[in-house]
C-alpha positions in Angstrom: 0.1 0.0 0.1 1.2 3.4 -0.8 0.0 4.7 2.5 0.3 3.6 6.2 -0.7 4.9 9.7 1.7 4.2 12.5 1.8 4.7 16.0 3.8 4.0 19.1 3.2 2.6 22.6 6.1 2.4 24.9 6.0 1.7 28.7 2.0 1.1 28.2 1.3 5.0 28.2 -1.7 4.3 26.1 -4.2 2.0 24.9 -5.6 1.5 21.2 -8.9 3.6 20.8 -11.6 0.9 20.3 -13.4 3.8 17.9 -10.7 3.9 15.2 -11.8 3.9 12.1 -10.2 1.3 9.8 -9.9 1.4 5.9 -8.6 -1.1 3.5 -6.7 1.6 1.8 -4.3 1.7 4.6 -1.8 -0.5 6.4 -2.0 0.2 10.3 1.2 -0.2 12.2 1.8 -0.1 16.2 5.4 -0.2 17.7 4.9 -1.7 21.4 7.3 -2.9 24.0 6.2 -4.7 27.4 2.2 -6.2 27.1 -0.3 -4.5 25.6 -3.9 -5.0 24.7 -4.2 -5.5 21.2 -7.4 -4.6 19.2 -8.4 -3.5 15.6 -6.4 -4.0 12.4 -2.8 -3.3 13.4 0.3 -4.9 12.7 1.8 -5.2 16.1 5.7 -4.8 16.1 7.1 -5.5 19.5 10.4 -3.6 19.9 13.2 -5.2 22.1 15.1 -2.1 23.1 17.6 -1.3 26.0 16.5 2.2 26.1 14.8 2.8 29.3 13.7 6.5 28.8 10.3 5.6 26.9 9.6 9.3 26.3 12.8 9.4 24.3 12.3 5.9 22.6 8.6 7.0 21.4 9.8 10.3 20.1 12.8 8.4 18.2 10.1 6.2 16.5 7.6 9.0 15.7 10.5 11.7 14.4 12.5 9.0 12.6 10.1 7.3 10.1 12.4 6.7 7.6 14.7 4.2 9.7 11.8 2.1 11.1 9.0 2.1 9.0 8.5 -0.7 5.9 8.8 0.6 2.4 6.3 3.3 1.9 5.2 6.4 -0.2 3.3 8.2 2.7 2.8 8.1 6.1 0.7 9.2 9.0 1.9 9.4 12.4 -0.7 9.5 15.0 -0.3 9.8 19.1 -1.8 6.4 20.6 -4.7 7.9 22.3 -5.9 9.7 19.4 -9.0 8.4 17.9 -8.5 7.8 13.8 -11.7 8.8 12.3 -13.0 8.1 8.8 -12.9 12.0 8.1 -9.2 12.1 8.8 -8.5 9.1 6.1 -10.5 10.8 3.7 -8.6 14.1 4.5 -5.1 12.5 4.5 -5.7 10.7 0.9 -6.6 14.0 -0.3 -3.9 15.7 1.4 -1.2 13.6 -0.2 -2.3 14.8 -4.1 -1.3 18.4 -3.0 1.4 18.3 0.0 4.2 16.5 1.2 4.3 17.0 5.0 1.7 18.6 7.3 1.4 18.7 11.0 -1.8 19.5 13.0 -2.0 23.5 14.1 -2.2 23.9 18.1 -5.7 25.0 18.9 -4.3 27.5 21.9 -0.8 27.5 21.9 0.4 30.5 19.8 3.7 31.8 20.7 7.1 30.8 21.9 6.1 32.0 25.4 3.0 29.4 25.4 5.2 27.0 24.3 7.7 27.3 27.3 5.3 28.2 29.8 3.6 24.9 28.8 6.8 22.9 29.8 6.8 24.8 33.1 2.9 24.1 33.8 3.2 20.5 33.4 6.5 20.1 35.3 9.0 19.0 33.1 11.1 22.1 33.4 11.8 24.3 36.7 11.6 28.1 36.6 15.6 28.0 36.1 15.4 25.7 33.3 13.2 27.6 31.4 15.1 30.8 31.7 18.1 29.0 30.6 16.3 27.5 27.4 15.2 31.2 26.7 19.3 32.1 27.1 20.1 29.5 24.4 17.6 30.7 22.0 18.7 33.9 22.5 22.2 32.9 22.2 21.6 31.4 18.7 19.8 34.1 17.6 16.4 32.3 17.1 13.9 34.1 15.1 11.1 34.7 17.5 8.8 36.5 14.9 8.6 33.4 12.8 7.9 31.1 15.7 4.5 28.8 15.3 3.3 26.2 17.7 2.5 22.6 15.7 0.6 19.9 17.5 2.9 16.7 16.6 0.0 14.4 17.6 -0.5 14.1 13.8 1.9 14.0 11.1 1.4 13.7 7.5 4.7 12.9 5.8 5.7 11.9 2.1 8.7 9.5 2.3 11.2 11.6 0.3 14.7 13.1 1.2 13.3 16.7 2.1 11.4 15.4 4.8 14.1 12.9 5.9 16.6 15.5 6.5 14.0 17.6 8.4 13.9 14.5 10.6 17.2 13.9 11.0 17.7 17.8 12.5 14.3 17.4 14.3 15.6 14.6 16.2 19.2 16.4 16.8 17.2 19.3 18.1 15.0 17.4 20.2 18.1 15.5 22.1 19.4 19.1 22.9 16.4 19.4 25.3 14.9 15.7 25.4 11.9 17.4 26.9 8.8 17.8 24.1 9.0 17.6 20.5 7.2 20.8 19.3 9.8 23.5 20.0 12.5 21.5 18.4 10.3 20.7 15.3 9.6 24.8 14.9 13.7 25.2 15.4 14.2 23.1 12.5 11.6 24.5 10.2 13.3 27.8 10.6 16.7 26.9 10.3 15.8 24.7 7.3 13.4 27.6 6.0 10.8 24.7 5.5 7.5 25.1 6.8 4.8 22.0 6.5 1.3 22.8 5.9 -0.4 23.3 9.2 -3.8 21.6 9.4 -6.3 23.6 10.8 -9.3 20.8 10.3 -11.3 20.6 13.4 -12.8 16.9 14.6 -10.2 14.8 12.2 -9.0 13.3 15.3 -10.9 12.9 18.8 -8.7 12.6 21.7 -8.9 10.1 24.7 -6.9 10.5 28.2 -3.5 8.7 28.7 -3.0 5.7 30.9 -0.5 7.7 32.2 0.3 11.5 32.6 2.6 14.2 33.8 2.7 15.1 37.7 1.5 18.2 37.6 2.9 20.3 40.3 1.4 23.4 42.1 2.2 26.4 40.4 1.7 30.0 41.4 0.5 32.8 39.2 3.1 35.0 40.7 5.9 32.8 39.3 4.2 32.2 36.2 4.1 36.1 35.7 7.7 36.4 36.8 8.6 33.8 34.1 6.8 35.8 31.4 8.3 38.7 31.8 11.6 37.2 32.3 11.3 35.4 29.1 10.0 39.0 27.4 13.1 40.8 28.9 15.6 38.3 27.3 13.8 38.2 24.0 13.5 42.0 24.1 10.0 41.7 22.8 6.7 41.7 24.1 5.4 38.2 23.5 2.0 37.3 24.7 1.1 34.2 27.1 -2.5 33.0 26.1 -4.4 32.5 29.5 -6.4 29.6 27.8 -3.0 27.4 28.1 -4.2 26.9 31.8 -7.5 25.8 30.8 -6.2 23.3 28.0 -4.0 22.0 30.6 -7.2 21.5 33.0 -5.3 23.6 35.8 -7.6 23.7 38.8 -7.6 26.6 41.5 -5.6 24.1 43.8 -2.9 23.7 41.0 -2.6 27.3 40.4 -2.0 28.6 43.3 -4.1 32.3 43.3 -3.3 33.2 46.7 0.3 33.8 46.2 -0.5 36.5 43.4 
């Protein structure tokens, strides 16, 4: 088949949604380790890796499609907890007639500050680490004006040299931070002056909760405000933070300590 869909499930982070739509025009491949519940029309490929960082392992298979997928023309990557809809299949088959690379546009995050504050909100970075990342971006003269926020839960890629080279740089940039993959994606895009098509179609996929998730710490509005001002001082620009990010991450009043503000 010319087109395949693949997903990854390392560390039993997710389960395959029972509502997935399966098309006889598409090949479905799931890379996994350990023991998972198998359902649907997937080819399950068990990976025996010495890598214990399952986040890095999953990003490796997600980003470096050209290393692990069988011979194909087009691939669709989707996070394991997303429901594949018939609408997505129909959209994707039409997409590849006109484009070679697409990524979902984030519905809430719009700016670099949104992206970095999100890392803080989900507790994968401390305040100090966020500032260090900001300092690094300033040092490499990152073009903040060109920053955009992809949502890399959905990737549509043609198997060609341009996309392979993009993925190689994306992986290199991911390893610099070893946190999330969206910022490294945008860094790579701007560096190569290669801008994948931003998919804005709604309801192509449906999100189900992860079996496991980030353990979010209590954050204070005072510290959030400090980080936003500090990043803007570093960048020498007024970059807005979209407060809808708090709602999107399901932060409660207890998780955002409003009394410290």
